[in-house]
N, C-alpha and C positions, 0 to 999 in steps of 0.2 A: 581626134588623135587616138589611135589604138594603143593602149599602154601595155608594154611587156614587162611584167613584174618578175624580173629574173636577173641573172648575171651571166657574164661571158666567161667561160673557161676554155682555154685553148681554142678550138674551132667550133664550139657549140655553146648553146645557151640552155640552161636548166631553170625552169620557173620556180620561184620561191612561194611558200605558203602564204596565205592571206594574212598571217600574223605579222609579217614584215613590211606590209605596204605603207605603213606610216613612217618608215625610216627614210630620211633623205638620202639621196644617192651620194656615195663618196667619190665615185669616179664614172666618168661618162665619156663615151666616144662621140665625136662630133664631125660634121660635115658642112661645107659652105652651103648657104641658102640657095643659091642658084642651082647647085648640083641637086639639092633636095627637090626643087621644083622639076628639074629635068628628069629626075628619077621617077617622080610621081607621073609625069606625062608619059614616060616610057612604059611604066607598068600599070597605067590606069585601067587597061582592059583585064588584066589578071588579078587586081587587088581591089577590094571595096570593103567599106564598113557596113555592118549589118545591124539593124535595130535601132531603137531610140537612144540618144545620148544618155549617159549616166547623170542623174540630177546634179546641179551645180553644188548644192550643199554636200551631198555625199562625196562628190569628186574633191572638194576642197578639204574635207576631213581625211581622205585617203592620200591625196597628192598635194598637200598644203604647200610644200616648198616651191612648186611650180608657180602657183599663184603669187607667192611672195617675190619670187625672182621676176615674174611678169610685171608686177606693179613698179618695179624699179626701172623699167624700160618702156619706151613708147610702143604702141601697137605696130607701127610701121617698121620699127627696128627688130621687133620680135624678142625671143628669148634665146640668149647664148648660154648654153649648158656649161661650158668651161672655157678657160683661156689657153688650152693646149694648141700649139701651133700645128701639131701633127694632122689634126682633123677637127673642124669646127662645125657644129650644127646650129642653125638659127631657126627656131621653131616659133610659130605663133600658136600658142595654146588657146584654142577656142573651146573645146570640149573633149570629153573622154567617152570612148565606146568600150563595151564589154566583149564584142565579137567582131571578127573580121573574116571575109572570104578571100582566100589566097589561091589563085588557080581553081581547082575543084575541091579544096579542103576548107572546112570552116574551123576557126580558132577561136577558143574562149579564154578569158583570163584564168591563169593557173595551168594551161596546157604547156607541155614541153615542146620546144622548137629547135630546129637545126637552122643556123644562120651562116651567112657568108663569112669567110675568113677575113679578119682585119689586119692581122699581123702573122708573120711566119712563126712557126713553133718547131721546137726540136722534134727529131724523128725518133728519139730514144724511147719515148713514152707510148703506152697503149693509146691509140687514138679514140678508143671507146671509153676511157676513163675520165670521169669528171670529178669536180670537187665542189662540195656544198658550201655556200657562203651567203652572208647576209648583205653583200655588197649589191647595190642597185644600179642597173644600167638602163638607159633609155636607148632603144634601138628603132630605127626607122622600120615601118612596115614592110618596105621593099626588101629588107635584108632576109626576111624569113623565107626559108626554102621548103620545109616540110614539118609535119609533126613527128615527133619521135617517142619512144618508150624508154623511160629512164628507171633503172632499178637500184634500190640500196642493197649492198651486200656487206657482210661482216668483214672487216679488214683482217688480213693475216699475211705474215711474211711468206713469200713464195707463191702468193695467189697469181694465177695466170689469167689474164683477161679472156683467152679463147675458151676457158672453162665456163664461162657465163654466157649462155646461149639464148636466153629467153627475152633479151632486151636489146635496143639499139645502143644504148649507153648504160653505164653504171657509175656509182659513186660509193666510196667507202670511208672517205675522210671529209673534213670540212677545211676551208682555207680562211686565214685571218691576215689581214694586212700587217698588223702589229708584229714585228719580228719575223715576218714571212713564215707564219706558223702553219703547218699542216698537222692536224690532229684528229684523233678518232672521235666520231660523233657521240655525244653523251646521250645515252638512252635511259629510259625509266628503270631498266634493270640494273644498269651500271650505277645510277644514283642510289637506288636501294641498297645495293651491295656496299657502297662507299659509306652510306650513313650507318649500315650495320657495323661495319669495321670500326668506324669512329667511336661507336657507343660501347664496343666490346672492352672489358677491363685489360689493361696492360697492352693496348693496341699501339701505345706510344713507342714501345720498344721493338727492336727487330734484332733478334739474337743470332739468327743464321748469318753465316759469312757470305758476302758476295765477292766472287773472284774478279780481279782486275787485270787486264792485259795492257801494259803501258808500252806503246809503240813510239819509236824515236824518242826514247826515255831520258837521254842525257844522264845526269846523275840522279834522277827520280823526282825532281821538283813538282811536276804536274800531279803524278800519282799520289805522292806524299801529301801534298796539299788537298787533293780530292778526299783522301781517306780521313784526313784530320777534320776536314769540313763536314764530311758525312756524319761524323760522331755527333755533331750539333743536333743532327736530326735522328739520332739514336739509330743510325744505319752503320752496320759493321762491314766496311769495305777493307779488303786485303789484297795487296799487290802480289799475285801468284807468279806472273810472268812479265818479263821486261826485255826490250830489245833496242839495241843501238849499234851503229857501225863504229862508233868511237870506243876504242878499247879502254882508255883511261876513265871515261865516263861509266863504263860497265863495271870496272873495278871498284870505283867509288860507291856506286849503288850497291853492290854486292856486300861491300864492307858495312854499310849502314843498314842494309835489309838482308841478312843472311838467309832468311826464309824464302826469298824470291828466286825463282829460276831465271837467271839472267843469260841472255844470249847476245854474243858480239858478232853480228853479221847483218848483211843487207836485208831489207824487208822483203824484197823479191825472193831471195833465197829461203827466208823464213816461211813464206807462203808455200813454196814448192815442198819444203820439209813437212809442213803440216799435212799437205795432201798425201805424201807418201807415207806418213806415219798413220793416217787414217786408213789407208789401203792395208798396211801391215797388221793393224789391229783387227781387221775383218778377216784376215786369212787364218787358215788352219795351220799355224806354225808348229814345228816340232823341236824337240831338244832344248838346247840352250837359248835358241831364238825365241821359243815359246815362253821360257822363264823370264827373258829380258822384257818381252811384251807385257806380260802379266805384272812385272815389277814396275815398269814404265807407266802403265795404265793406273796402278794403285797409287804411285806418288805423283801422277800427273806431271811428268817431265816435259810434255808438250800438251797443249789444250786441244781437245776434240770438239767438233761442233756441239754446242749445248753446254760445254764446260765453263765458258766465259760469261760472266754476268755484265761486265763493263769493259768496253775498249776505250781507252784515252790516248791522245797523243797529238803532237804538233808537227806535221810534216814540214820538211826544210822550206824555209822562207827566202833563202838567198836568190832564187830565180824570180821572186815576185817583188822583192823589196825595191822602193824607189831609190835607194842608195846604190843599186846595181845599174850602171849605165849601159850595160850590154844585155839587157834582157831581151829575150826572143819574143818580140811583139807579134811577128807573123804567125808563129806556131808555138805557143806557150808550152804545150804538153810535150814538145820534143825535147825541152830541157829535162834532164834526168831528174833534177831536183823538183821541178814542178810535177813531174810524172808520179812522184811519190804520193800525191793525192789519189791518184787512181789506184795504186798499190794499197793504200790505206782502206779504201772503200772495198776493194777486192777481198781483203782479209776480213772486213766486216761481213761481206756476203758469204764468205765460206764458214765462219765460226758462229754467225747468227747470235750475237749477244743481245741481252735485254736492253742495254743502254749503250749509247756512243756519245763521246765528247771529243770534239776535234777543235784545236786552237790554231790561230795564224795571225799574221800581222794584217793590219787594216787595209794594206795595199791589195789584198786579195779581192777587195771590192772596188778598187780603183783601176787596177791593171787590166788592159784588154776588155773594157766594159764589163768587168767583174765575171769574165767567163770562167775562171777557176772556182770562185765562190758559188756561182750558179751551178756549176757542174757538181760540187760536193753536195749541195742541197738537193739537187735533182736526183743524184744517185741514191741518197737515203730514201726519198719518196718513191722512186722507181722500185726499191726493195720492199716497199710497203711499211717503211718506218715512219712514225710521226717525226716531225722535225720542227726546229725553232732556231733562228739565226739572230745573235744579238752582238752589239758593239759595246765593249765595256772599257772605261778608262780607269786605270789602275789607282789614280789619285782619289777616285770616289770611295775607296775602301780603305783609306788610311795610309797610303804610300806617298812619299814625297816626290811624285813624278806625274806626268801627264802623258801616259802611252796608251794609245787605243789598241785593243786587241778584239779580234773576231772569235766568237765561241759558237759552235754549232752543236746543238744537242740532237741526239736521235733517240727514240724510244720504241720498243716493241709495241704494236697496236694494242695489246692488252695491259700495258703498264701506263702509269701516269707519266705524262711528259713534263719534266721538271721546269720550274720557272727560274728566271734569272733573279739573283738577290738585288734588291733595291740599294742605291747608294747609302753609305752611312756618314760620309764626309763631304763637305763642300770641296770644290776643286778650282784650281786656276787653269782656265781653258787656253790651250796654246793653238789649236787648230780644230777644225770641224770634220766630221766624218763625211763620206760622199753624199751629196744631196739626195740622190735617188734612194739611199738607205737611211735616210734621217729618222723613219720610224723604227728602225732596227736598234737605235741607241737605247741603252738600258738607262731610264730615268724616270722620275716621277712625273705623272701627268700634271698639267698646268694647274689644275684645281685640287690636287691631292695635297693634303697636309703633310709636312715633313719636319723632322727635327735632326739636323745635320751638325755634326762637329766641324770645328774650323779646318780649313785646308792646311795641309802639312807641306813644308818646304824642306830643302836640303839641310838647312840649319837645325831643324828638328831632329834629324836622323844622325848627324855626326858632330854636333857642336860639343858633346861631353866626352869625345875621344881624345886621347893624348895627342899633342901637336907633333907633326912629322915634318922635319925640315928637308931641304934638298940634299943635304950632305949626311943624312941620318945613316948609321951603320948598324944599328941594333936590329936583330931579327925579331925580338920579342920586347914588348913594353908593357910595364904595369899601369893600371888605371890610376889617375891622379885623384879621382873623385868618384862618388857613386853615380850610377846612371840617372840622368835627369828625366829621361823619357821611359817610363816603366810599361813594358809590353803587357797587354791584357791577356789573361789565361784563356786559352781556347776551350 
């Protein structure tokens, strides 16, 4: 058997370094054994193994899981790599080879190879872009098409694949299954810089303000919570701009945050206004218009590209929610409410913030095979942002409810991609996240130690409030006793 030490990304395979060969495969593609034999017979003239087999002792050290799995099954039955119904490979592992001849080309372990497509992939991404990963895949020798040249490039927002001409493929990020994470590769220089910053005196505090734009802000709950939570990490977030189509919500936010530029309009109109404002700022205006532009730029009445550090927001969920019996299943993005996810990402593309945080209901990962959730994640990755998608239960953080919410982090390639906070409370489970996204659930690992507070219920939240009867006429009531549940200081 010729071993391909690599992973499949989109329609290609990039081989991994020798340091990863001892890791058992987490995901494998499989085919029926009869198909395997037919394919071998069909391609026996064009493919062959070269040289002596790798000694058994060395092979068992490098690919020990195959021999463990083999011992669990008879030789006649062979080795079934996984139980997926989509494709199953039954292999009789006899020995391993380090080289193979395919057509007129000789392959060695560690070479990069182009393989046949197994699944359809989206057309939105650069076909030459790969993602580095430690995921191990076993691929039949017959699926190899040719050798390829793969180049590592430094990630940056706005990078165009056609500007990289010296290789067949390139990669600028790595992919991890947990939380569907796409992140910048950690290099020696990055580690050195990080260690230097950690050892600098006063590096725990961050005095500079980070400007926040809150889209679909409502009365400002998300940005306010984000700013308060950031203070725990000594990060000074300030909501400079906010946007919502609801007039009353905007008035409420402005009352509580007078320093914020609040706009009551649709997100599409706001994006067009931003584009026109940028054009106006670049023009050589005269007279009173020039004075207005200078003043507007000084007080930043509207953000320009580079002015925003964080964009947060929760696009409307009504078109996605399972409570909506009239969801547009055939074409979800035709629903104006669902289309706001596109508008949200268009604003991110225009303003190019350092960080992005999008929130939505968990049905974004259930409805239409999670097409809208996949779209949001892929848009960030396509714009060369690092990305991480997590499912969080409110009850895990001290709220008397079990509501699952999806949070999508995005981070500039040169910034640290934020982690999701681990639970602080036990929780009464009401329902489970979609099985396909089980590894996106924010939780402790099975072997990870934890100290959780007791789960809270509705009684914990309202039992100390004055009783309200059906015929109550008072608009205001005084408390009968002191609060029983004292909120912790943030």
